[in-house]
Every structure is written in C-alpha cells, then in structure tokens.
N, C-alpha and C positions, 0 to 999 in steps of 0.2 A: 660237206662242199657242193656249192651248186655245180651241174655237170655242164650246164652250158656258159661256163665263166673258165678263162685261163688261169691256171695258178702260178703263183710268184711264191719262189721258196728264198728266203731272206736267211743270209748266214752270215753270224757275226765274226768278230776278229778275237783275235788271241787276249786271254785275260778278260774279257767281256762276257756278256750272256745275251740271252733272247730281247730282254728289256731294252737294249739299245735300238731296238728298231720303232719303241713306242711314239715316235714324232712321226715317222712316215705311214704308220699303218693304217690312220684314219682317214688318210688321203686314197691310200692304196685299195683299201676294202670296197671302196665304191665301184669297182669295176674288175675285181679279180678274187680270186680265193688266194687266201694268204695263209702259208706257211712258217712258223717261227720256231726253233729248236734250241735245245742247248748244246753246243758240242760237247764230244765226251770229255771229262776233267774239268767241264764249267758248269756254273750254275747247278740245277737240278740233276744233271745227267751223271751216271756212275763213271768210274774213274776207267781209264783205259786199261786192257789187260793184256794187250798184246804190242810189239814193239811200235814206236809211235812213228808214223809216215802219213803222207797225204793219202795214201790208199786205204789205211785205218778210217779216216775220217770220210772218204768217200763211200766205204762201205756201210758206215753209219747212215748215212743220207740216203743211199740206195735201200736199205734196210726200212726205214720211214717211209719212202713214198711207197715202195711196196705193201706195206702192211695199209697203209690210207688207199691203197688201188689207185694212187695218182699215175696216169700212163705218160705222161709228159709235162713237163714245167720249165719256166724261165727262172734262172738262178741269179741271184743278186747277192754279192757278197764282198764283203769289207775286209781287206788286207788279207790275213790266214783264211778268211772266209773265201774271199777271189780266188785263192790257189785251191781250196777243196774244190770250188767251181769249175776250175779249167781241169783238176784231174777227174772229177766226176765225168765231165764232159768227154774225156777221152776213154775213159771205161765204159762208160753209159752212154753212147750219142742217142739212142733210140728214145732215151727218157728227157733228153733235154731240148727245149723250144728255142732258147737263146741264152744268153749269157749279159749281164750287167757287171762288169768289174770295176770296184773302187778302191784307188790307190793300193793296187796289187804289186807287192813283192816281185823283182824279179832280176833287175840287173844291179846285184851286189858287186860294191866295190870292197878290197881286200880289208880297209879298215872295218867299214859295216860288218863284214862277217866277223872279225875279231869281236866287234863290239856286243854284237849277239850272244855270242860264246862267253863272253867276260860277264854279261848281264845274266846268263843261264846261271852262273858260278854264284854270282851276288845272290840270285834267287834261292838257289840249294843252301846257301850259307847261313843267310839274313832273312829272307821271306819276301815278298813281293812290295812290302811297304818301304823298301829300301831301294826300289827302282821305279815307284809310283811317280815321284815328282819330274823325274827325266822323262816318263812316258808322257805325261802331261805335257811337258815343253814340246816333245816331237809333235804330238797329235793336235795341239790347238794353239793357234796364234795368241800372241799377249793381250790383245784387242777382246778375241775372244773370251779369253780368261776373265777379264776385268770387269766385261758386260754381262757374262753368265756364270756367276760363281755356285748359283745351285746346281747347275750341270755338271760343271767341274767337281763339286764335291760328291755326286752322284757316281760319275766315273770313278773318283778316286775310292769310293765305297766298293764299288765291283771288283776292281783290281786289287784292293788288298783283302777283298774275301776269298780270293784264291788260297789255297793248300799249298804250301811252298815246297811239298815235296813232289805234288804233281804237277804243279806249274813251271817248275824249275824242268822237269822231265819233258813236256811239250814244248817248251820256250825255243829250244834249237830246232824245231820244224822249219823255223823263217830263214834258217840257213841251208839246211838239208833239205828243205823242201823245194828252194829256188832251184837248186841244182838238178833234182827230179824234173821240175817243168821244163828244162831244157829240151826234152825229149817228146813235149805233148804237143799236138798240133791239131787244135780244136777246129774244125770246121762247121762254126755255127754263127748267126746273126750275133753279133756282140757289140755293144757299147763300153768303151774303156774311158773311164773317167780317173785325171791326176790332176794336182792343182800345184800353182806354183810355189806354194810354201813345203810342200811334201818332202818327208825328211828323205827320202832317198829314191821316188820315182817322180820327181820333177822336171822340168824342161831343159836341166843342165847339158845333156848330152845334145840337144835339138840347138842349143845356143851355141854350142862348140862348132857344130858343123857349119851354123850361119856365119860366125867370125871366119871359118876357114875359106866358105865361098867367097865373102865380102873382099876379101883380098885380092880377087882373080878380076883380071881386066874384063870378063866375059860379062860380069855381072853390074847391071844398071842400078838394081834396087832388090832389098830383101825385106820382108816384112817384119814387124817388131814381133820377135819371138817370146811368148809368154807361156804355151804349152810345148807339146811335141811334134808340133808341126810347122814347117819351114816353107814360105814361100817364095821361091826367087824369080826374078824377071830380068832376063837376058838382055843384053844391049842390042838393039835393031839389027845392027850390022853382023851380028853373032850368026852362024848357021847351026840352028839348032840339032839338026840329025847329026853332025859332028859331035857335039856333045852327047847325046842318045848312045852313037857307035862306041865312045868311050867307055860309057859305064856299062854299056852293055855286053862287051868284051871282058869287062871285069866282072861281070854275073851281078852286076846290080841294077835293080830295077826302080824307076821312081815313076809318080804319076806325071805321064809327059803332057798331057792335054787337057785335062779337064779345067785349069784354071785359064787357058787362053794360048795363042799362040807362042809368043815368048816367054812362057811362064812354066816353071817347074814345081812340082807341090811335093815335099819330102816329109816323112810320117815316121818318127822313132817307135815302132811297136813295141808290144811289150817283151817280143822274143828277142831284141835288138840287144846284145849282148857285149861286153867290154872288148872280145875279141873283134865282133863286127865294126865298132866305133873305130879301133885301132885302122882296121885294114881298110876302112872308107875314108879315114884323113889321110891316108898314103894315097888312094886312088884319086882324090880332089887336088893333092900336091902336084900330082902329074899331068893336071890339066895344061 
C-alpha cells in the first residue's frame, strides 16, 4: 500500500462477498489504497467460531488492519457492512478516518424483525436458495432486474453459494445488531446514503413528519420529501422563536437557521427510532 494515500476499507453485506465491490474498485484505486475482504462465514473466510455479534465482525476487521499495519482508514459499508463499520468506529475510534454508510439497517419495525427471524428459520431448514428470490426483490428495482440480468444472476449465485448452517446462524445479526447499535454514538465524519426504494431505511418516517407539519397553520410550504430530509417554510407572520422554544422545551433540536430566516431543516438520522418518531408526532400535535 502507498503510505502517501489514505485507505478505504470496503465491507460487503450479508450473504455477499468482497466481489460485490468490483464495480467501485477501478474508480477508487486511482486515489486511495483499497482493502476488501470476506466477512467471517462468507466467501473464502473461515466460519465464525464464537457467538455471532457485531463485535465479532468488528474484531475481525481490527485484526486485519493491524496485520496490514493500517493506522487509520475510512470505512465504506453496505447493509451489514455499515453496521459493522459503526460498531468498529465505537470500539476503535482512533483507527477510523470517517464513515460511508450505505443502506444501513437501523429502525426496524415489529413486522420487519419478525420477517428477519422467519427468514433465518427458512434458511436453516431449506437453505439460501429458498430466500434468494425475495432478497433480489428487496435489493433491486424491477427496472434494474430487467436491464441487468447478468448482475442479478451473479448476485443470485453469491447468495446461493452460502452454506445454510452458517448463513442461517449469521442472518439474525440484522435484528440483534440493530438493537446493539442503539448504544453506539460514533463521532466521525460520516456520509449516510439511503434510497427511496430501500426496503427498511427509506424516507417513510420523514414523509410522516412532513404530513404532520403540513396540517399546521404555521406552515407555508414543505419541500417534496424523497429522502430523510424535510425542509419546512413557515408563514411570514409566524414568530419562529416561539417554534424553536416549543421544540427546545421538549429536548428536540432541528437545524433552525442554515436554510433561511423562516425555514426549518429536519433530518431523520440513522439513530432515529420508532420511540423517537412517536414522541415527535405528539410534540408536533401540540403546536
């Protein structure tokens, strides 16, 4: 590795392997040292010997960067890889330059938790091929599937290549790991990316907040919500300081000033939970 360059560590998602980054490496390697590897129980890595946890996967990464004498790196994680990145940052902050979190599981609804455990049971009984079609539907839009059949088949082969006794053992980490991450507070430069068709990390909560605010007389206009960002324009006659005081008294802090005098910017970050959402809805109701 070139000691003059910064290092990017690319961490794949559940059921995949390091080859998932083949399309990105050619671009990134022009400016960065690139580290890719297979998570425990995936690809060419050995099966996990200890209890499955985000700490186990974070320890694997720590051992790899120590072996390669990488003092600090930026972590790019997809799905489970993003959860591992966040856990690693909380355990080894001195080794982390920054985080890029792609479609990171976080605020799971009750039905989503049940579905994860049900899929793990199906994996254990029948193997990964019985869950692959549903996974493809969650991961890729219909348009992408139709236009890229070779990629879809490649991903299908990766998932089907997992050993059912190992894959089913690791799979519930999506549920238990999301609970674990509620305690993580990584203070690192971070880029968080999600998409409007993402299965469980899209803009639904942001749209609910926007709808709730739109029913209030104080609001003049709200931007079209397609991500986790809401920009609210207050009516000119509204005393903005009173709005600030209302939310501050309930320990809620928005971006009050960066968008303009009568605008509020709200972002539902990765640590925004169902409980937080319910509480915020009640606070808005009291406006």
